[in-house]
PAFI-518758 format. One line per field, with one value per residue: residue number from 1; y negated, z, x of N, C-alpha, C in turn; residue in one letter; chain. Coordinates in steps of 0.05 Angstrom, whole numbers, plus 5000, padded with zeros to 4 digits. Example, Ala and Ser with C-alpha at 12.3 -4.5 7.8 and 13.67 -1.06 7.14 Angstrom:
nr: 1,2
n_y: 5114,5045
n_z: 5156,5142
n_x: 5264,5257
ca_y: 5090,5021
ca_z: 5156,5143
ca_x: 5246,5273
c_y: 5066,4999
c_z: 5156,5157
c_x: 5264,5258
rest: A,S
kette: A,A
This chain:
nr: 1,2,3,4,5,6,7,8,9,10,11,12,13,14,15,16,17,18,19,20,21,22,23,24,25,26,27,28,29,30,31,32,33,34,35,36,37,38,39,40,41,42,43,44,45,46,47,48,49,50,51,52,53,54,55,56,57,58,59,60,61,62,63,64,65,66,67,68,69,70,71,72,73,74,75,76,77,78,79,80,81,82,83,84,85,86,87,88,89,90,91,92,93,94,95,96,97,98,99,100,101,102,103,104,105,106,107,108,109,110,111,112,113,114,115,116,117,118,119,120,121,122,123,124,125,126,127,128,129,130,131,132,133,134,135,136,137,138,139,140,141,142,143,144,145,146,147,148,149,150,151,152,153,154,155,156,157,158,159,160,161,162,163,164,165,166,167,168,169,170,171,172,173,174,175,176,177,178
n_y: 5064,5091,5115,5098,5056,5019,5011,4986,4940,4911,4907,4943,4970,5026,5095,5118,5073,5053,5096,5093,5043,5054,5096,5067,5043,5082,5090,5058,5077,5128,5187,5227,5279,5270,5297,5286,5247,5209,5185,5128,5100,5054,5066,5067,5034,5005,4978,4947,4915,4881,4859,4883,4910,4948,5015,5063,5126,5191,5213,5236,5196,5180,5192,5163,5110,5107,5110,5062,5027,5038,5018,4964,4951,4962,4922,4878,4857,4818,4755,4743,4790,4834,4886,4930,4890,4861,4844,4806,4800,4758,4782,4836,4868,4898,4903,4940,4937,4976,4943,4872,4824,4770,4749,4712,4668,4689,4729,4799,4867,4929,4998,5060,5126,5184,5231,5229,5251,5254,5240,5205,5166,5149,5124,5081,5053,5038,5001,4962,4946,4926,4884,4854,4842,4806,4757,4720,4716,4700,4650,4621,4626,4626,4671,4744,4787,4828,4897,4945,5012,5067,5131,5204,5242,5257,5273,5251,5198,5191,5198,5155,5113,5119,5111,5058,5025,4962,4933,4891,4924,4961,5021,5066,5119,5154,5177,5147,5097,5102
n_z: 4774,4803,4773,4804,4832,4790,4774,4819,4824,4777,4777,4751,4757,4750,4751,4701,4667,4677,4658,4604,4590,4600,4563,4515,4518,4512,4477,4497,4545,4592,4627,4686,4730,4799,4856,4867,4830,4770,4749,4720,4676,4640,4571,4523,4481,4507,4546,4511,4490,4532,4545,4582,4613,4649,4663,4682,4711,4725,4791,4852,4886,4873,4903,4949,4928,4912,4961,4984,4949,4962,5014,5003,4979,5022,5060,5034,4987,4988,4965,4967,4961,4965,4941,4971,4990,5010,5074,5118,5181,5209,5198,5203,5208,5166,5135,5095,5082,5060,5038,5039,5062,5062,5107,5132,5136,5157,5159,5145,5155,5120,5127,5097,5113,5088,5068,5096,5147,5218,5244,5208,5207,5260,5261,5227,5257,5300,5275,5264,5317,5332,5297,5315,5366,5356,5349,5308,5266,5295,5313,5266,5245,5288,5306,5306,5252,5243,5244,5201,5198,5158,5163,5156,5189,5253,5295,5280,5282,5337,5353,5327,5355,5405,5391,5373,5416,5446,5400,5355,5328,5283,5272,5223,5201,5142,5116,5136,5111,5056
n_x: 4928,4869,4808,4765,4788,4798,4746,4724,4757,4748,4694,4659,4612,4571,4596,4591,4592,4643,4674,4661,4684,4738,4746,4743,4791,4829,4874,4912,4925,4948,4930,4916,4893,4881,4868,4801,4794,4811,4873,4900,4949,4990,5004,5059,5042,5002,5034,5066,5026,5011,5058,5094,5151,5158,5158,5113,5105,5077,5090,5120,5107,5057,5009,5019,5019,4966,4941,4958,4933,4880,4878,4886,4837,4804,4815,4795,4818,4865,4891,4946,4992,5045,5083,5131,5168,5228,5250,5288,5321,5363,5429,5431,5384,5339,5277,5231,5171,5114,5076,5068,5024,4976,4927,4874,4908,4955,5013,5018,5040,5045,5047,5049,5036,5047,5076,5124,5171,5161,5207,5233,5194,5196,5247,5237,5198,5230,5263,5225,5213,5263,5266,5223,5242,5284,5260,5263,5225,5181,5199,5200,5148,5113,5087,5085,5078,5020,5024,5001,4984,4973,4953,4952,4928,4897,4932,4981,4966,4960,5013,5037,5013,5036,5091,5091,5083,5082,5086,5049,4999,4957,4925,4905,4863,4869,4824,4783,4786,4783
ca_y: 5061,5111,5104,5084,5030,5001,5005,4966,4915,4897,4907,4957,4982,5055,5112,5121,5049,5053,5116,5082,5022,5068,5111,5048,5035,5106,5089,5042,5089,5156,5193,5254,5283,5270,5303,5284,5223,5207,5163,5116,5082,5044,5079,5048,5015,4987,4961,4928,4896,4861,4849,4894,4928,4968,5040,5078,5154,5207,5220,5244,5172,5173,5192,5140,5086,5107,5104,5034,5014,5042,4999,4938,4947,4964,4896,4856,4848,4792,4743,4746,4818,4841,4913,4935,4865,4863,4823,4809,4785,4755,4796,4864,4883,4895,4919,4940,4948,4985,4919,4848,4809,4749,4749,4691,4651,4702,4752,4826,4888,4954,5023,5084,5151,5206,5255,5226,5265,5236,5230,5182,5145,5139,5105,5058,5038,5027,4977,4941,4936,4909,4859,4839,4833,4784,4732,4702,4712,4684,4623,4607,4626,4624,4697,4767,4799,4852,4920,4963,5038,5085,5158,5224,5259,5246,5278,5231,5173,5190,5195,5127,5096,5120,5099,5029,5010,4937,4919,4885,4945,4973,5046,5076,5146,5149,5185,5125,5073,5106
ca_z: 4790,4797,4760,4824,4837,4767,4775,4840,4819,4754,4781,4727,4763,4753,4741,4672,4653,4680,4639,4577,4585,4598,4538,4494,4521,4514,4462,4513,4572,4597,4651,4697,4753,4825,4873,4854,4812,4749,4752,4694,4674,4612,4551,4510,4466,4527,4557,4491,4487,4554,4548,4606,4608,4671,4655,4704,4705,4748,4808,4879,4899,4863,4925,4966,4915,4913,4989,4987,4934,4978,5036,4991,4976,5049,5074,5019,4963,4993,4941,4970,4965,4952,4947,4976,4992,5029,5095,5135,5206,5213,5177,5209,5207,5141,5133,5069,5086,5035,5028,5056,5052,5080,5112,5152,5137,5172,5146,5156,5143,5116,5124,5089,5122,5073,5069,5112,5172,5240,5251,5191,5216,5285,5255,5216,5279,5316,5260,5269,5344,5332,5282,5334,5388,5348,5352,5285,5252,5313,5314,5241,5240,5314,5312,5292,5235,5251,5229,5195,5190,5148,5165,5144,5208,5280,5312,5272,5291,5365,5355,5319,5377,5426,5380,5368,5440,5448,5374,5346,5308,5279,5259,5209,5189,5113,5109,5145,5095,5028
ca_x: 4904,4849,4784,4748,4801,4793,4718,4719,4772,4736,4665,4647,4586,4569,4617,4587,4601,4673,4684,4657,4704,4764,4746,4749,4819,4846,4899,4931,4927,4953,4916,4918,4875,4893,4845,4774,4793,4830,4892,4907,4972,4994,5021,5078,5026,4990,5055,5073,5004,5011,5086,5106,5174,5158,5146,5102,5099,5068,5112,5113,5097,5030,4989,5027,5010,4937,4933,4963,4911,4855,4879,4882,4808,4792,4817,4782,4834,4877,4904,4975,4999,5070,5092,5159,5183,5249,5249,5311,5323,5392,5444,5432,5359,5324,5252,5218,5144,5101,5064,5066,5001,4966,4898,4868,4932,4976,5026,5013,5057,5031,5063,5033,5048,5035,5093,5148,5172,5158,5233,5236,5175,5207,5268,5224,5186,5252,5271,5204,5217,5287,5259,5206,5259,5301,5245,5267,5199,5164,5209,5193,5119,5099,5074,5096,5057,5006,5032,4980,4995,4953,4964,4935,4913,4893,4955,5000,4955,4966,5042,5043,5004,5057,5115,5088,5077,5096,5084,5022,4995,4931,4930,4881,4862,4864,4797,4765,4788,4780
c_y: 5084,5098,5089,5057,5010,4992,4984,4939,4898,4897,4919,4971,5012,5070,5115,5097,5047,5073,5106,5061,5035,5084,5092,5039,5058,5105,5073,5054,5119,5162,5222,5255,5283,5273,5302,5261,5225,5182,5154,5099,5075,5062,5059,5027,4995,4968,4939,4907,4874,4849,4859,4913,4950,4993,5056,5106,5168,5215,5230,5221,5165,5172,5169,5114,5085,5101,5074,5018,5015,5022,4970,4931,4946,4937,4873,4844,4820,4781,4744,4775,4825,4869,4914,4910,4867,4839,4828,4791,4782,4769,4826,4880,4877,4913,4918,4953,4957,4961,4897,4833,4788,4752,4729,4674,4662,4725,4778,4845,4913,4976,5045,5109,5174,5232,5253,5242,5245,5225,5205,5159,5132,5118,5079,5040,5025,5001,4955,4929,4919,4883,4841,4827,4809,4757,4713,4696,4694,4655,4607,4605,4625,4650,4719,4780,4824,4875,4939,4989,5055,5113,5179,5242,5247,5250,5258,5203,5169,5185,5166,5108,5096,5106,5069,5013,4985,4921,4913,4904,4953,4998,5057,5104,5142,5156,5163,5100,5077,5106
c_z: 4783,4784,4779,4831,4815,4767,4796,4834,4797,4755,4757,4733,4766,4742,4711,4657,4654,4660,4610,4571,4582,4573,4515,4495,4519,4499,4477,4540,4570,4623,4660,4721,4778,4845,4858,4835,4791,4753,4724,4697,4645,4596,4540,4495,4485,4540,4537,4488,4508,4559,4573,4598,4629,4663,4680,4695,4730,4764,4835,4895,4891,4886,4944,4954,4916,4941,4994,4973,4950,5002,5026,4988,5003,5063,5057,4997,4969,4968,4943,4978,4951,4961,4951,4977,5015,5048,5113,5160,5212,5191,5181,5203,5181,5142,5104,5073,5059,5022,5049,5045,5072,5082,5135,5157,5155,5156,5161,5141,5141,5113,5118,5098,5108,5076,5085,5137,5194,5249,5234,5200,5242,5280,5244,5238,5296,5302,5264,5297,5346,5319,5301,5356,5381,5352,5329,5270,5269,5315,5289,5238,5265,5320,5298,5277,5247,5233,5225,5186,5182,5148,5158,5163,5236,5298,5305,5282,5321,5369,5348,5342,5399,5416,5379,5393,5442,5422,5369,5323,5307,5262,5248,5201,5160,5105,5117,5127,5066,5020
c_x: 4885,4825,4767,4761,4795,4764,4712,4732,4758,4705,4651,4621,4587,4594,4615,4597,4632,4685,4682,4679,4731,4767,4754,4778,4839,4872,4920,4937,4936,4937,4921,4900,4892,4870,4819,4772,4814,4847,4900,4932,4976,5012,5041,5062,5012,5010,5063,5051,5004,5038,5100,5129,5174,5143,5138,5096,5089,5092,5102,5102,5068,5009,4994,5016,4979,4927,4937,4941,4885,4855,4875,4852,4794,4793,4807,4799,4846,4892,4934,4980,5024,5078,5122,5176,5203,5248,5273,5309,5352,5407,5442,5407,5344,5300,5243,5191,5133,5086,5066,5042,4993,4936,4894,4893,4954,4987,5019,5032,5040,5052,5043,5048,5034,5051,5118,5147,5169,5185,5239,5218,5185,5229,5257,5212,5207,5261,5251,5207,5241,5281,5242,5223,5277,5287,5248,5241,5181,5173,5199,5163,5101,5083,5090,5073,5045,5015,5009,4993,4971,4966,4944,4920,4914,4918,4977,4991,4962,4996,5050,5035,5025,5083,5114,5081,5095,5095,5055,5016,4965,4935,4904,4884,4854,4835,4776,4765,4783,4751
rest: M,S,R,S,H,I,Q,R,L,H,R,L,G,S,V,R,N,A,Q,K,V,L,K,Q,M,E,E,Y,L,H,C,F,R,E,G,Y,D,T,V,Y,Y,L,S,K,L,G,R,D,M,I,G,S,A,K,Q,V,K,R,S,L,Q,T,K,H,T,L,M,R,N,D,F,F,F,H,I,G,C,P,S,Y,W,R,N,E,Q,K,I,T,A,G,E,K,I,T,L,V,P,D,A,V,F,M,K,S,Q,R,Y,H,F,L,E,I,D,N,T,Q,T,M,A,E,N,R,L,K,I,V,R,Y,K,E,F,H,A,T,G,L,F,Q,Q,Q,Y,K,Y,F,P,L,L,H,I,V,T,I,N,R,S,R,M,K,R,F,T,E,L,C,E,G,L,P,V,Q,I,Y,L,Y,D,D,I,K
kette: A,A,A,A,A,A,A,A,A,A,A,A,A,A,A,A,A,A,A,A,A,A,A,A,A,A,A,A,A,A,A,A,A,A,A,A,A,A,A,A,A,A,A,A,A,A,A,A,A,A,A,A,A,A,A,A,A,A,A,A,A,A,A,A,A,A,A,A,A,A,A,A,A,A,A,A,A,A,A,A,A,A,A,A,A,A,A,A,A,A,A,A,A,A,A,A,A,A,A,A,A,A,A,A,A,A,A,A,A,A,A,A,A,A,A,A,A,A,A,A,A,A,A,A,A,A,A,A,A,A,A,A,A,A,A,A,A,A,A,A,A,A,A,A,A,A,A,A,A,A,A,A,A,A,A,A,A,A,A,A,A,A,A,A,A,A,A,A,A,A,A,A,A,A,A,A,A,A
């Protein structure tokens, strides 16, 4: 998480106070700069302290994860939130949204578009349309989840709007939600 994410999640108030708290925890954390913010993750000592076996390192997915975190805060920190949860319709169609969450007692899907090509995005949207066409989700829950897409520029936003015709979708420009 970035410093600003930690600050918002734990209501640490000012940047100065957040920095003070993180400084006190520095033996349990590693950090690096990403854009204008610092990103923190647990060190071995920190993982041991909380009993976590999951090792997180800086990767090409870091920006993607930060964008997903920004959306989490944008929609009000829903209590039900699952990252990369596999969803199947019948035996043929499998979706792995970047996040599945509940808001107003309804499921929602989230897709983050950061570095994928539009060809890859097109294939993903085709799978969503196939999933929608099966009607299996609608039979069980009486609705199809709203698909939220966060993208990085207006031209991609326009392309997603065209691709997603017929799906319940809401498309966001990343700069508008962070």
